[in-house]
N, C-alpha and C positions, 0 to 999 in steps of 0.2 A: 504494500500500500504506500502511496506517495506521502511523504512528510512535508508539511508546509513550513515555510520560513516566516510567514506573517504572524504577528502576535496582535491580538486585540488590545486596544488601549485600556487603561485602568477604568475609566469612566464607562466605556462600552461594556466591560465585564460587570461593572456595578449595575448598570441598567439591565443587563440580561439577568443578573441575580435577582433584582427587584421584580422583574416580570415573572421569573420562575417561582418566586416566593410571594406571590400576590396575596395569599391568605393572611399575611401579616398586617395588611391594611384594614382587615375586618374590624378589629377593636377600635381603630380610629374612626371608621365610618359609623359604627354604632354610637360612639361618644358624640360624634358630630350630629347624628340624628337626635340624640337625647338633648343636645344643645338647642336644636331647632324646635323640638317638641316640648321639652320641659324647662328650658332655660338654664341648663347646666353650663358651667364655665367652658368656654371654647378652648382654653389652654390645655384641658385634659386631652382633647382630641389631638391637638398639636403635639403634646408630649408623647402620646401613644404612637403617632406617626414618626416622630423624631427617634424614639426608642427602636422602632422597627428598622428604620434606615441605618441608625447607628449600630445596631446589632449586626446587620448584614455587612456593613463597612468594616467593623472590627473583625468579623469572621474572615472576610477576604484578606485583611492584613495579616492575620494569624496564619492562614493557609499559605499566603505568599512568602512569609518569612520561613515557614516550615519547609517549603520547597527550596529554599536557598536563593530565591531570586530577588531579595530586597523587598520593595513595596509591591509585590505581585508581578514583577516582570519575569517572564520565563527566560531561561538561558537559551542562547542561540547555539545550535550545533555547528561545529566546524565543517567546512566542505570536505567530503571524503572522495577518495579515488573511485572511479567507476570500475568495478570488477566484473561487470556483466560480460560474459564471453560472446553474447549475441548483440552487442551494442552496435548501433549503426555508425558510430564514429570509428570503431575499430575496423569494420568491414563496410566500406563505402559501396554503394550500388548493390545492396543486398536485397532490395525489393521492399524495404520497410516504408511505412507512411512518411517518415522523415525524409527519405531519399526522394520520394515522389514530389515533395513540395519544392525541392531545389531544381528539378528538371524543367 
């Protein structure tokens, strides 16, 4: 399987984690509904939302440091020598799709 060299940015990964853990916003939504319905303080809903985002952010930082990449940055692999015996670079005009592009 092909390995990619692209790494998502920290904020892109944070957004993806927030989307995958959407159920964390339920307490904030309930507290906001209680604010509208019963007049409860709005800061409770804000606090619940901030705790949810802060918890996910803290978890991402812990996992990032545990993997040894600093603040969530993955290590980049060094380029390796191609050892494929059927590589089109080693055998030009072998009939592969890469050779047909250059003709």
